[in-house]
py3Dmol code that shows the C-alpha trace and the ligand (Angstrom):
import py3Dmol

protein = """\
ATOM      1  CA  UNK A   1     -19.436  21.630  28.032  1.00  0.00           C
ATOM      2  CA  UNK A   2     -18.010  23.997  25.490  1.00  0.00           C
ATOM      3  CA  UNK A   3     -14.920  21.815  25.053  1.00  0.00           C
ATOM      4  CA  UNK A   4     -17.151  18.808  24.169  1.00  0.00           C
ATOM      5  CA  UNK A   5     -19.163  20.660  21.720  1.00  0.00           C
ATOM      6  CA  UNK A   6     -15.969  22.022  20.102  1.00  0.00           C
ATOM      7  CA  UNK A   7     -14.744  18.764  19.828  1.00  0.00           C
ATOM      8  CA  UNK A   8     -17.873  17.302  18.409  1.00  0.00           C
ATOM      9  CA  UNK A   9     -17.736  20.141  15.865  1.00  0.00           C
ATOM     10  CA  UNK A  10     -14.275  19.393  15.104  1.00  0.00           C
ATOM     11  CA  UNK A  11     -14.969  15.711  14.447  1.00  0.00           C
ATOM     12  CA  UNK A  12     -17.862  16.584  12.324  1.00  0.00           C
ATOM     13  CA  UNK A  13     -15.635  18.655  10.138  1.00  0.00           C
ATOM     14  CA  UNK A  14     -13.166  16.026   9.701  1.00  0.00           C
ATOM     15  CA  UNK A  15     -12.630  14.946   6.014  1.00  0.00           C
ATOM     16  CA  UNK A  16     -12.475  11.297   6.726  1.00  0.00           C
ATOM     17  CA  UNK A  17     -13.607   9.018   9.633  1.00  0.00           C
ATOM     18  CA  UNK A  18     -11.863   5.847   8.382  1.00  0.00           C
ATOM     19  CA  UNK A  19      -8.477   5.329   6.616  1.00  0.00           C
ATOM     20  CA  UNK A  20      -7.455   2.137   4.913  1.00  0.00           C
ATOM     21  CA  UNK A  21      -3.864   1.755   4.176  1.00  0.00           C
ATOM     22  CA  UNK A  22      -2.038  -0.409   1.689  1.00  0.00           C
ATOM     23  CA  UNK A  23       1.167  -1.697   3.388  1.00  0.00           C
ATOM     24  CA  UNK A  24       3.978  -2.619   0.801  1.00  0.00           C
ATOM     25  CA  UNK A  25       5.382   0.405  -0.744  1.00  0.00           C
ATOM     26  CA  UNK A  26       2.979   2.872   1.012  1.00  0.00           C
ATOM     27  CA  UNK A  27       3.791   2.323   4.748  1.00  0.00           C
ATOM     28  CA  UNK A  28       6.722  -0.027   4.287  1.00  0.00           C
ATOM     29  CA  UNK A  29       9.665   1.099   2.123  1.00  0.00           C
ATOM     30  CA  UNK A  30      10.319  -2.064   0.150  1.00  0.00           C
ATOM     31  CA  UNK A  31      10.649  -0.786  -3.380  1.00  0.00           C
ATOM     32  CA  UNK A  32      14.229  -0.689  -3.535  1.00  0.00           C
ATOM     33  CA  UNK A  33      14.507  -4.289  -2.329  1.00  0.00           C
ATOM     34  CA  UNK A  34      12.115  -5.459  -4.793  1.00  0.00           C
ATOM     35  CA  UNK A  35      14.312  -3.888  -7.642  1.00  0.00           C
ATOM     36  CA  UNK A  36      17.457  -5.644  -6.226  1.00  0.00           C
ATOM     37  CA  UNK A  37      15.571  -9.150  -6.172  1.00  0.00           C
ATOM     38  CA  UNK A  38      14.505  -8.581  -9.592  1.00  0.00           C
ATOM     39  CA  UNK A  39      17.958  -7.805 -10.719  1.00  0.00           C
ATOM     40  CA  UNK A  40      19.167 -10.985  -8.956  1.00  0.00           C
ATOM     41  CA  UNK A  41      16.761 -12.999 -10.996  1.00  0.00           C
ATOM     42  CA  UNK A  42      17.707 -11.499 -14.186  1.00  0.00           C
ATOM     43  CA  UNK A  43      21.442 -11.761 -13.461  1.00  0.00           C
ATOM     44  CA  UNK A  44      21.123 -15.545 -13.109  1.00  0.00           C
ATOM     45  CA  UNK A  45      19.463 -15.730 -16.622  1.00  0.00           C
ATOM     46  CA  UNK A  46      21.862 -13.405 -18.177  1.00  0.00           C
ATOM     47  CA  UNK A  47      19.280 -10.701 -18.809  1.00  0.00           C
ATOM     48  CA  UNK A  48      19.747  -6.992 -18.703  1.00  0.00           C
ATOM     49  CA  UNK A  49      19.468  -5.259 -15.331  1.00  0.00           C
ATOM     50  CA  UNK A  50      16.491  -3.095 -14.517  1.00  0.00           C
ATOM     51  CA  UNK A  51      16.361   0.099 -12.358  1.00  0.00           C
ATOM     52  CA  UNK A  52      14.131   1.824  -9.838  1.00  0.00           C
ATOM     53  CA  UNK A  53      12.651   4.101 -12.576  1.00  0.00           C
ATOM     54  CA  UNK A  54      11.989   1.352 -14.996  1.00  0.00           C
ATOM     55  CA  UNK A  55      10.327  -0.640 -12.116  1.00  0.00           C
ATOM     56  CA  UNK A  56       8.040   2.107 -11.081  1.00  0.00           C
ATOM     57  CA  UNK A  57       7.070   2.711 -14.693  1.00  0.00           C
ATOM     58  CA  UNK A  58       6.344  -0.882 -15.398  1.00  0.00           C
ATOM     59  CA  UNK A  59       5.111  -2.731 -12.193  1.00  0.00           C
ATOM     60  CA  UNK A  60       1.509  -3.918 -12.454  1.00  0.00           C
ATOM     61  CA  UNK A  61      -0.943  -6.364 -11.192  1.00  0.00           C
ATOM     62  CA  UNK A  62      -1.043  -9.204 -11.996  1.00  0.00           C
ATOM     63  CA  UNK A  63       2.764  -9.261 -11.566  1.00  0.00           C
ATOM     64  CA  UNK A  64       2.839 -11.832 -14.471  1.00  0.00           C
ATOM     65  CA  UNK A  65       2.084  -8.864 -16.667  1.00  0.00           C
ATOM     66  CA  UNK A  66       5.261  -7.147 -15.464  1.00  0.00           C
ATOM     67  CA  UNK A  67       7.969  -9.963 -15.444  1.00  0.00           C
ATOM     68  CA  UNK A  68       7.399 -10.635 -19.120  1.00  0.00           C
ATOM     69  CA  UNK A  69       8.395  -7.054 -19.776  1.00  0.00           C
ATOM     70  CA  UNK A  70      11.531  -7.314 -17.905  1.00  0.00           C
ATOM     71  CA  UNK A  71      12.567 -10.000 -20.440  1.00  0.00           C
ATOM     72  CA  UNK A  72      11.681 -13.284 -18.587  1.00  0.00           C
ATOM     73  CA  UNK A  73      10.609 -15.960 -20.962  1.00  0.00           C
ATOM     74  CA  UNK A  74       7.659 -17.888 -19.379  1.00  0.00           C
ATOM     75  CA  UNK A  75       8.469 -20.922 -21.647  1.00  0.00           C
ATOM     76  CA  UNK A  76      11.788 -21.340 -20.072  1.00  0.00           C
ATOM     77  CA  UNK A  77      10.650 -20.040 -16.508  1.00  0.00           C
ATOM     78  CA  UNK A  78       7.090 -20.327 -15.530  1.00  0.00           C
ATOM     79  CA  UNK A  79       5.634 -17.398 -13.719  1.00  0.00           C
ATOM     80  CA  UNK A  80       5.034 -19.575 -10.633  1.00  0.00           C
ATOM     81  CA  UNK A  81       8.680 -20.528 -10.554  1.00  0.00           C
ATOM     82  CA  UNK A  82       9.681 -16.779 -10.902  1.00  0.00           C
ATOM     83  CA  UNK A  83       7.215 -15.714  -8.160  1.00  0.00           C
ATOM     84  CA  UNK A  84       8.517 -18.361  -5.816  1.00  0.00           C
ATOM     85  CA  UNK A  85      12.001 -17.196  -6.485  1.00  0.00           C
ATOM     86  CA  UNK A  86      11.206 -13.646  -5.633  1.00  0.00           C
ATOM     87  CA  UNK A  87       9.328 -14.527  -2.405  1.00  0.00           C
ATOM     88  CA  UNK A  88      12.307 -16.672  -1.212  1.00  0.00           C
ATOM     89  CA  UNK A  89      14.640 -13.709  -1.299  1.00  0.00           C
ATOM     90  CA  UNK A  90      12.082 -11.291  -0.175  1.00  0.00           C
ATOM     91  CA  UNK A  91      11.251 -13.316   2.754  1.00  0.00           C
ATOM     92  CA  UNK A  92      14.791 -13.684   3.746  1.00  0.00           C
ATOM     93  CA  UNK A  93      15.519  -9.931   3.250  1.00  0.00           C
ATOM     94  CA  UNK A  94      12.233  -8.085   4.044  1.00  0.00           C
ATOM     95  CA  UNK A  95      13.182  -6.694   7.208  1.00  0.00           C
ATOM     96  CA  UNK A  96      16.045  -4.817   5.814  1.00  0.00           C
ATOM     97  CA  UNK A  97      13.240  -2.453   4.889  1.00  0.00           C
ATOM     98  CA  UNK A  98      12.307   0.339   7.310  1.00  0.00           C
ATOM     99  CA  UNK A  99       9.012   1.844   7.423  1.00  0.00           C
ATOM    100  CA  UNK A 100       8.581   5.082   5.303  1.00  0.00           C
ATOM    101  CA  UNK A 101       9.685   8.288   6.997  1.00  0.00           C
ATOM    102  CA  UNK A 102       6.895   9.810   9.062  1.00  0.00           C
ATOM    103  CA  UNK A 103       4.883   6.553   8.823  1.00  0.00           C
ATOM    104  CA  UNK A 104       4.397   5.965  12.667  1.00  0.00           C
ATOM    105  CA  UNK A 105       3.865   9.662  13.260  1.00  0.00           C
ATOM    106  CA  UNK A 106       1.102   9.880  10.812  1.00  0.00           C
ATOM    107  CA  UNK A 107      -0.662   6.912  11.983  1.00  0.00           C
ATOM    108  CA  UNK A 108      -0.474   8.107  15.525  1.00  0.00           C
ATOM    109  CA  UNK A 109      -1.595  11.573  14.572  1.00  0.00           C
ATOM    110  CA  UNK A 110      -4.674  10.039  12.737  1.00  0.00           C
ATOM    111  CA  UNK A 111      -5.581   7.750  15.766  1.00  0.00           C
ATOM    112  CA  UNK A 112      -5.338  10.626  18.053  1.00  0.00           C
ATOM    113  CA  UNK A 113      -7.957  12.588  15.883  1.00  0.00           C
ATOM    114  CA  UNK A 114     -10.340   9.789  16.321  1.00  0.00           C
ATOM    115  CA  UNK A 115      -9.888   8.253  12.741  1.00  0.00           C
ATOM    116  CA  UNK A 116     -10.317   4.524  12.595  1.00  0.00           C
ATOM    117  CA  UNK A 117      -7.575   2.916  10.605  1.00  0.00           C
ATOM    118  CA  UNK A 118      -7.081  -0.475   8.795  1.00  0.00           C
ATOM    119  CA  UNK A 119      -4.678  -2.120   6.472  1.00  0.00           C
ATOM    120  CA  UNK A 120      -5.446  -3.810   3.278  1.00  0.00           C
ATOM    121  CA  UNK A 121      -2.847  -5.656   1.490  1.00  0.00           C
ATOM    122  CA  UNK A 122      -2.049  -8.104  -1.068  1.00  0.00           C
ATOM    123  CA  UNK A 123       0.512  -9.566   1.266  1.00  0.00           C
ATOM    124  CA  UNK A 124      -0.121 -13.012   2.852  1.00  0.00           C
ATOM    125  CA  UNK A 125      -2.100 -12.752   6.009  1.00  0.00           C
ATOM    126  CA  UNK A 126       0.374 -14.422   8.447  1.00  0.00           C
ATOM    127  CA  UNK A 127       3.449 -12.436   7.094  1.00  0.00           C
ATOM    128  CA  UNK A 128       1.321  -9.135   6.989  1.00  0.00           C
ATOM    129  CA  UNK A 129       0.383  -9.636  10.684  1.00  0.00           C
ATOM    130  CA  UNK A 130       4.159 -10.330  11.476  1.00  0.00           C
ATOM    131  CA  UNK A 131       5.365  -7.258   9.808  1.00  0.00           C
ATOM    132  CA  UNK A 132       2.701  -5.014  11.312  1.00  0.00           C
ATOM    133  CA  UNK A 133       3.427  -6.499  14.730  1.00  0.00           C
ATOM    134  CA  UNK A 134       7.319  -6.061  14.140  1.00  0.00           C
ATOM    135  CA  UNK A 135       6.912  -2.354  13.595  1.00  0.00           C
ATOM    136  CA  UNK A 136       4.767  -2.202  16.651  1.00  0.00           C
ATOM    137  CA  UNK A 137       1.753  -0.818  14.793  1.00  0.00           C
ATOM    138  CA  UNK A 138      -0.834  -3.396  15.593  1.00  0.00           C
ATOM    139  CA  UNK A 139      -2.446  -1.139  18.260  1.00  0.00           C
ATOM    140  CA  UNK A 140      -3.277   1.518  15.875  1.00  0.00           C
ATOM    141  CA  UNK A 141      -5.215  -0.693  13.382  1.00  0.00           C
ATOM    142  CA  UNK A 142      -8.826  -1.976  13.830  1.00  0.00           C
ATOM    143  CA  UNK A 143      -8.296  -4.393  11.175  1.00  0.00           C
ATOM    144  CA  UNK A 144      -5.225  -5.985   9.339  1.00  0.00           C
ATOM    145  CA  UNK A 145      -6.481  -7.893   6.189  1.00  0.00           C
ATOM    146  CA  UNK A 146      -4.163  -9.622   3.806  1.00  0.00           C
ATOM    147  CA  UNK A 147      -4.323 -12.619   1.374  1.00  0.00           C
ATOM    148  CA  UNK A 148      -3.889 -16.269   1.741  1.00  0.00           C
ATOM    149  CA  UNK A 149      -2.201 -16.632  -1.657  1.00  0.00           C
ATOM    150  CA  UNK A 150       1.433 -15.936  -2.584  1.00  0.00           C
ATOM    151  CA  UNK A 151       0.355 -15.070  -6.382  1.00  0.00           C
ATOM    152  CA  UNK A 152      -0.971 -11.720  -4.934  1.00  0.00           C
ATOM    153  CA  UNK A 153      -4.510 -11.505  -6.683  1.00  0.00           C
ATOM    154  CA  UNK A 154      -7.749 -10.785  -4.918  1.00  0.00           C
ATOM    155  CA  UNK A 155      -7.290  -7.341  -3.083  1.00  0.00           C
ATOM    156  CA  UNK A 156     -10.450  -6.067  -4.794  1.00  0.00           C
ATOM    157  CA  UNK A 157     -12.607  -9.077  -3.563  1.00  0.00           C
ATOM    158  CA  UNK A 158     -11.095  -8.486   0.021  1.00  0.00           C
ATOM    159  CA  UNK A 159     -11.833  -4.758  -0.044  1.00  0.00           C
ATOM    160  CA  UNK A 160     -15.473  -5.159  -1.301  1.00  0.00           C
ATOM    161  CA  UNK A 161     -15.957  -7.785   1.569  1.00  0.00           C
ATOM    162  CA  UNK A 162     -14.311  -5.376   4.226  1.00  0.00           C
ATOM    163  CA  UNK A 163     -16.324  -2.184   3.094  1.00  0.00           C
ATOM    164  CA  UNK A 164     -19.545  -4.220   2.959  1.00  0.00           C
ATOM    165  CA  UNK A 165     -18.968  -5.153   6.765  1.00  0.00           C
ATOM    166  CA  UNK A 166     -18.360  -1.646   7.775  1.00  0.00           C
ATOM    167  CA  UNK A 167     -20.950   0.791   9.068  1.00  0.00           C
ATOM    168  CA  UNK A 168     -19.172   3.884   8.069  1.00  0.00           C
ATOM    169  CA  UNK A 169     -20.355   5.639   4.857  1.00  0.00           C
ATOM    170  CA  UNK A 170     -17.883   5.111   1.939  1.00  0.00           C
ATOM    171  CA  UNK A 171     -17.704   8.855   1.261  1.00  0.00           C
ATOM    172  CA  UNK A 172     -16.088   9.115   4.814  1.00  0.00           C
ATOM    173  CA  UNK A 173     -13.316   6.516   3.936  1.00  0.00           C
ATOM    174  CA  UNK A 174      -9.942   7.267   2.339  1.00  0.00           C
ATOM    175  CA  UNK A 175      -7.780   4.550   0.961  1.00  0.00           C
ATOM    176  CA  UNK A 176      -4.023   5.374   0.673  1.00  0.00           C
ATOM    177  CA  UNK A 177      -1.932   3.346  -1.766  1.00  0.00           C
ATOM    178  CA  UNK A 178       0.938   3.307  -3.891  1.00  0.00           C
ATOM    179  CA  UNK A 179      -0.111   1.642  -7.098  1.00  0.00           C
ATOM    180  CA  UNK A 180      -2.581   2.067 -10.006  1.00  0.00           C
ATOM    181  CA  UNK A 181      -4.015  -1.110  -8.623  1.00  0.00           C
ATOM    182  CA  UNK A 182      -4.703   0.410  -5.340  1.00  0.00           C
ATOM    183  CA  UNK A 183      -6.708   3.213  -7.117  1.00  0.00           C
ATOM    184  CA  UNK A 184      -8.658   0.347  -8.829  1.00  0.00           C
ATOM    185  CA  UNK A 185      -9.279  -1.342  -5.482  1.00  0.00           C
ATOM    186  CA  UNK A 186     -10.477   2.079  -4.101  1.00  0.00           C
ATOM    187  CA  UNK A 187     -12.612   2.608  -6.995  1.00  0.00           C
ATOM    188  CA  UNK A 188     -14.245  -0.667  -6.775  1.00  0.00           C
ATOM    189  CA  UNK A 189     -15.078  -0.057  -3.146  1.00  0.00           C
ATOM    190  CA  UNK A 190     -16.503   3.313  -3.864  1.00  0.00           C
ATOM    191  CA  UNK A 191     -14.282   5.041  -1.260  1.00  0.00           C
ATOM    192  CA  UNK A 192     -11.871   8.106  -1.659  1.00  0.00           C
ATOM    193  CA  UNK A 193      -8.327   7.462  -2.681  1.00  0.00           C
ATOM    194  CA  UNK A 194      -4.920   9.278  -2.243  1.00  0.00           C
ATOM    195  CA  UNK A 195      -1.688   7.792  -3.729  1.00  0.00           C
ATOM    196  CA  UNK A 196       1.950   8.170  -2.730  1.00  0.00           C
ATOM    197  CA  UNK A 197       4.783   8.243  -5.372  1.00  0.00           C
ATOM    198  CA  UNK A 198       7.451   6.857  -3.161  1.00  0.00           C
ATOM    199  CA  UNK A 199       6.269   3.421  -3.526  1.00  0.00           C
ATOM    200  CA  UNK A 200       6.007   0.961  -6.400  1.00  0.00           C
ATOM    201  CA  UNK A 201       4.557   3.224  -9.288  1.00  0.00           C
ATOM    202  CA  UNK A 202       5.833   6.466 -10.790  1.00  0.00           C
ATOM    203  CA  UNK A 203       4.181   9.744 -10.170  1.00  0.00           C
ATOM    204  CA  UNK A 204       3.256  10.139 -13.798  1.00  0.00           C
ATOM    205  CA  UNK A 205       1.332   6.914 -13.751  1.00  0.00           C
ATOM    206  CA  UNK A 206      -0.430   7.595 -10.437  1.00  0.00           C
ATOM    207  CA  UNK A 207      -1.465  11.113 -11.762  1.00  0.00           C
ATOM    208  CA  UNK A 208      -3.421   9.290 -14.724  1.00  0.00           C
ATOM    209  CA  UNK A 209      -5.946   8.355 -12.010  1.00  0.00           C
ATOM    210  CA  UNK A 210      -6.918  11.986 -11.333  1.00  0.00           C
ATOM    211  CA  UNK A 211      -6.904  11.464  -7.483  1.00  0.00           C
ATOM    212  CA  UNK A 212      -4.401  13.361  -5.124  1.00  0.00           C
ATOM    213  CA  UNK A 213      -0.738  12.171  -5.452  1.00  0.00           C
ATOM    214  CA  UNK A 214       1.768  13.050  -2.700  1.00  0.00           C
ATOM    215  CA  UNK A 215       5.497  12.676  -2.776  1.00  0.00           C
ATOM    216  CA  UNK A 216       5.981  11.770   0.715  1.00  0.00           C
ATOM    217  CA  UNK A 217       3.695  10.510   3.624  1.00  0.00           C
ATOM    218  CA  UNK A 218       3.984  13.575   5.671  1.00  0.00           C
ATOM    219  CA  UNK A 219       2.050  15.548   2.828  1.00  0.00           C
ATOM    220  CA  UNK A 220      -0.933  13.437   3.544  1.00  0.00           C
ATOM    221  CA  UNK A 221      -1.144  14.843   6.859  1.00  0.00           C
ATOM    222  CA  UNK A 222      -2.435  18.301   6.044  1.00  0.00           C
ATOM    223  CA  UNK A 223      -4.616  16.828   3.258  1.00  0.00           C
ATOM    224  CA  UNK A 224      -6.460  14.761   5.872  1.00  0.00           C
ATOM    225  CA  UNK A 225      -6.189  16.892   9.090  1.00  0.00           C
ATOM    226  CA  UNK A 226      -5.905  20.545   7.475  1.00  0.00           C
ATOM    227  CA  UNK A 227      -3.502  23.168   8.194  1.00  0.00           C
ATOM    228  CA  UNK A 228      -3.776  23.482  12.013  1.00  0.00           C
ATOM    229  CA  UNK A 229      -2.143  20.022  12.677  1.00  0.00           C
TER     230      UNK A 229
END
"""
ligand_1 = """\
1
MG
Mg 1.630 -1.201 -2.273
"""
view = py3Dmol.view(width=600, height=400)
view.addModel(protein, "pdb")
view.setStyle({"model": 0}, {"cartoon": {"style": "trace"}})
view.addModel(ligand_1, "xyz")
view.setStyle({"model": 1}, {"stick": {}})
view.zoomTo()
view.show()
């Protein structure tokens, strides 16, 4: 009896009841691959190469606002052509990318504390499902929500739809992402946000949001569960 009441008390103290994860860059360590693919695209056009630092400083959504900063000329190469070129190499090479260190352990720790979890991604639904399944993470998530559009727009709309269908109070929800866009999505949804600087945007950009920024996933464990875990 005492055990049950302590558990209930503990659960009531839990900072968040529901966690929504971004996938690319947050759980999946695919940033370096994106830089390599961008460099292949630049090389084919004799344009100067980019670096991980520049990528993290410049990448934004919609992505067409980013490619023109790298030197691509849309009058020669329409954005849709560049997007398809990117997707072709990304699709071929994506499983070269591992999960971020500690991703599985963290997701598993949250599940064992009774926190519900979901993935909300701008990745295509089918390929998102395949990737989550490939890393054997499906069992941890109540919902896996992607897009049906390779041009990666509409995460806000999906987020709003998703939160409207949940019975949980938005103040009990934490969105964990790696970009300024993830902050905008969380803000539109009215939920809490934490960001990791090991993905697609630099720490200095993420810090402009005012929400907690962590260098690695492991640091989120203490933020969510407290010292004792
Ligand atoms: Mg991301």
